[in-house]
C-alpha positions in Angstrom: -194.1 -128.9 -2.0 -193.0 -125.6 -0.2 -189.9 -123.4 0.8 -190.0 -121.1 4.1 -187.4 -118.6 4.6 -187.0 -116.0 7.5 -185.1 -113.2 8.2 -184.9 -110.9 11.1 -183.7 -107.0 11.5 -181.1 -106.8 14.0 -180.1 -103.0 13.4 -181.6 -100.1 14.6 -198.5 -97.4 -2.5 -197.7 -95.3 -4.8 -197.5 -91.5 -4.4 -201.0 -91.3 -4.3 -201.5 -93.5 -1.3 -198.9 -91.6 0.3 -199.7 -88.2 -0.9 -200.0 -87.0 3.1 -196.0 -87.6 3.6 -193.3 -86.8 1.3 -190.5 -89.2 2.2 -188.2 -87.8 -0.1 -188.5 -84.3 1.0 -188.0 -85.5 4.7 -186.5 -89.0 5.2 -186.8 -89.6 8.9 -184.1 -91.6 8.5 -180.2 -91.5 10.1 -177.0 -92.0 8.2 -177.8 -90.7 4.9 -180.5 -93.8 4.2 -183.0 -93.5 2.0 -186.7 -94.2 3.3 -188.6 -97.1 1.7 -191.6 -94.3 1.0 -189.5 -92.5 -1.1 -190.4 -93.2 -4.9 -191.7 -96.7 -3.6 -193.0 -99.3 -6.1 -196.2 -98.8 -7.9 -199.2 -101.2 -8.0 -199.2 -104.2 -8.5 -195.6 -104.1 -8.1 -191.8 -102.5 -8.8 -189.6 -103.4 -11.8 -188.4 -106.7 -10.4 -192.0 -108.1 -10.4 -192.0 -107.7 -14.4 -193.4 -110.8 -15.7 -194.0 -112.4 -12.6 -197.8 -111.7 -12.4 -197.4 -109.7 -9.2 -200.4 -108.8 -6.9 -201.2 -107.1 -3.6 -202.6 -109.4 -1.0 -205.0 -106.8 0.7 -204.7 -107.0 4.5 -208.3 -106.7 5.3 -209.8 -106.1 8.7 -210.3 -109.7 9.2 -206.5 -110.4 8.6 -205.4 -107.5 10.6 -207.4 -108.6 13.3 -205.9 -112.3 12.9 -202.2 -110.6 12.7 -203.0 -108.8 16.1 -204.1 -111.9 18.0 -201.3 -113.9 16.9 -198.9 -111.4 18.4 -201.0 -110.3 21.4 -201.6 -113.9 22.6 -198.1 -114.6 22.8 -196.9 -111.4 24.2 -199.7 -111.9 27.1 -198.2 -115.5 27.8 -194.5 -114.2 27.9 -195.7 -111.1 30.1 -197.3 -113.4 32.6 -194.2 -115.5 33.0 -195.9 -118.3 31.2 -193.0 -118.7 28.7 -190.3 -120.6 30.6 -187.8 -119.7 31.3 -188.4 -116.0 30.8 -189.1 -113.5 33.4 -192.7 -111.8 33.5 -193.0 -108.3 32.0 -194.0 -105.0 34.1 -195.5 -103.1 31.1 -196.1 -105.0 28.0 -198.5 -103.0 25.7 -201.2 -104.8 23.4 -200.6 -104.0 20.0 -202.7 -102.3 18.0 -202.8 -101.4 13.8 -201.0 -98.4 12.4 -201.9 -97.6 9.0 -198.7 -95.7 8.1 -196.5 -98.6 9.2 -198.7 -100.8 6.8 -198.1 -98.5 4.2 -194.3 -98.5 4.6 -194.3 -102.5 4.6 -196.5 -102.4 1.4 -193.4 -100.2 0.1 -191.1 -103.2 0.6 -193.4 -106.0 -0.5 -194.2 -104.4 -3.6 -190.7 -104.5 -4.7 -190.7 -108.5 -5.2 -187.4 -108.5 -3.6 -187.0 -110.4 -0.5 -184.8 -108.1 1.7 -185.0 -105.8 4.8 -185.2 -101.9 3.5 -182.5 -100.0 5.0 -185.2 -97.5 6.6 -189.3 -97.6 7.1 -189.3 -94.8 9.9 -192.3 -92.4 9.5 -193.1 -88.8 11.3 -194.2 -90.8 14.4 -191.8 -93.8 14.3 -188.3 -92.9 14.6 -187.0 -96.3 15.6 -189.3 -98.5 13.4 -188.4 -102.2 13.2 -189.2 -105.0 10.8 -190.0 -108.3 10.0 -190.0 -110.4 7.0 -190.8 -113.8 5.7 -190.9 -115.7 2.2 -193.1 -118.9 1.4 -192.9 -120.4 -2.0 -195.2 -123.3 -3.2 -195.1 -125.2 -6.4 -198.9 -126.0 -5.3 -200.5 -123.7 -3.0 -202.9 -125.4 -0.6 -203.2 -122.9 2.3 -205.2 -119.8 2.9 -203.7 -116.6 3.2 -204.7 -116.9 7.0 -202.8 -120.0 7.4 -199.8 -118.2 5.6 -199.7 -115.5 8.0 -200.2 -117.7 11.2 -197.2 -120.0 10.2 -195.3 -117.1 9.6 -195.8 -115.7 13.0 -195.3 -118.7 14.7 -192.2 -119.3 13.2 -190.9 -115.9 14.0 -192.0 -116.1 17.5 -190.6 -120.2 18.0 -187.2 -118.4 18.0 -187.9 -118.0 21.7 -186.1 -121.4 22.0 -182.8 -120.2 21.0 -183.1 -117.2 23.1 -181.9 -116.5 27.0 -183.1 -114.2 29.4 -179.8 -112.0 29.5 -180.4 -111.5 25.9 -183.9 -109.9 26.6 -182.2 -108.0 29.4 -179.9 -106.3 27.3 -180.1 -106.8 23.3 -176.7 -108.3 22.1 -174.3 -106.5 19.6 -173.7 -109.8 18.0 -175.3 -113.4 18.2 -173.2 -116.7 17.2 -176.3 -118.7 17.7 -179.5 -119.3 15.9 -181.6 -116.3 15.1 -183.7 -114.6 17.6 -184.5 -111.0 16.3 -187.8 -112.0 15.1 -189.0 -112.9 18.6 -187.2 -110.2 20.3 -189.0 -107.8 17.6 -192.4 -109.2 18.8 -191.5 -109.4 22.4 -190.6 -105.3 22.5 -192.3 -103.8 25.4 -191.6 -100.4 23.4 -193.9 -101.5 20.4 -197.5 -100.8 20.8 -198.3 -100.4 17.0 -198.2 -102.6 14.4 -198.5 -102.5 10.4 -198.3 -105.5 7.7 -198.3 -105.9 4.1 -198.2 -109.1 1.5 -197.1 -109.6 -1.9 -197.8 -112.4 -4.6 -196.0 -113.1 -7.4 -195.6 -116.4 -9.8 -192.3 -117.7 -11.5 -192.5 -120.5 -13.5 -194.8 -123.3 -11.4 -193.7 -121.6 -8.2 -196.0 -119.0 -6.1 -194.1 -116.8 -3.9 -195.9 -114.9 -1.1 -193.9 -112.4 0.8 -194.8 -110.9 4.6 -193.7 -107.8 5.7 -194.5 -106.7 9.4 -193.3 -103.3 10.7 -193.2 -102.3 14.3 -193.1 -99.1 16.1 -189.6 -99.5 17.6 -186.7 -102.1 16.3 -184.4 -104.1 18.4 -181.8 -102.1 20.0 -178.3 -102.9 21.2 -177.6 -102.9 24.7 -181.3 -101.8 25.5 -184.0 -104.3 27.0 -186.4 -106.1 25.0 -188.9 -105.7 27.8 -188.6 -104.9 31.6 -188.9 -107.7 33.6 -190.6 -107.7 36.9 -194.2 -108.2 38.6 -196.9 -108.7 35.8 -198.6 -105.5 34.5 -197.1 -103.8 37.6 -196.1 -100.6 35.8 -199.3 -100.1 33.6 -200.9 -97.0 34.1 -204.5 -97.8 32.3 -204.8 -101.3 34.0 -204.7 -104.7 32.4 -206.3 -105.9 29.2 -209.3 -107.8 30.5 -209.2 -110.4 28.1 -205.1 -110.8 27.8 -204.1 -109.9 31.4 -200.4 -109.9 30.9 -200.9 -107.1 28.6 -201.6 -103.3 29.7 -204.9 -102.2 28.4 -205.2 -101.0 24.9 -205.5 -97.3 26.3 -202.0 -97.1 27.4 -199.9 -94.8 25.9 -196.1 -95.8 24.9 -193.8 -93.3 23.5 -192.1 -95.2 20.5 -188.5 -94.9 21.7 -185.9 -97.2 22.7 -185.9 -98.5 26.7 
C-alpha cells in the first residue's frame, strides 16, 4: 500500500558541509526571507525527525545520472516538438548536476517536513526553483531508483494539463490541475539541478521525501521556454545523443527569460 503526494512551486548539511557559504550572513533571498541554508537541520535530521529513525538517502553518482537522464530525455522530446501539442524549443540546455543546489535540497529534505522552503538561492542561483514529492509505504517493495523515476515521471505528466500559452507566459494563477512541476522541468533557463532524499519511519509507515532544486524557478509572465526551430539558438551545437538539447557546453545565464 502506498500514498504519493506531489507539490509544485509557483513563485518566484550541516554547518560543516556548507562552511564555504554562510547563508545567515548573506541570505541571497528577497523580501527578508530566510535561506534554507541558514542553520539547516543536522544529520541525520532536524527536530521534526525525532523518534522517526531518520536517514539521509545518498544521491550517489548512479542516482545523479538517473535523475539527469529522466529529466534530459523528456526535455529533448519536448524541444524536438515530439510532445504534442507543444511547440519545439530554440535553446533547451542539457541539465547537469550542481552540488550546491543538491546541498540546499538536502537542507530542506532533512527537516522531515513536507513543504517548500521559502528560499534556496545560492551565490550563483538567485532565482532557484524547487520540486518536491513524498511517498509513503506500509511495505516498501520499490528500489530508490524506482522511487526517483516515479517521482520525476509524475511531475512531468502534468504536461497533459498544460497549454502552450501557459508555456509562452507563465500564469499568475491557475484554476486547473497542477502544472508547475512540468513547467519547472521544462524551463530553458534551467541548466543545473541538484536533488536530495530523506527517509523516516512512523509506526509501520516508511516515508521517502524527494527534493530537487533547479537553477531558475517558474516566473510569472515570463516564458517557460522560447519556441521556434529546434536548437536554432544553441551557440555550441546540439547534444549528439539528445538532439533536442544544446550541447553540455552551452552556457545559460541563470536568470528569468
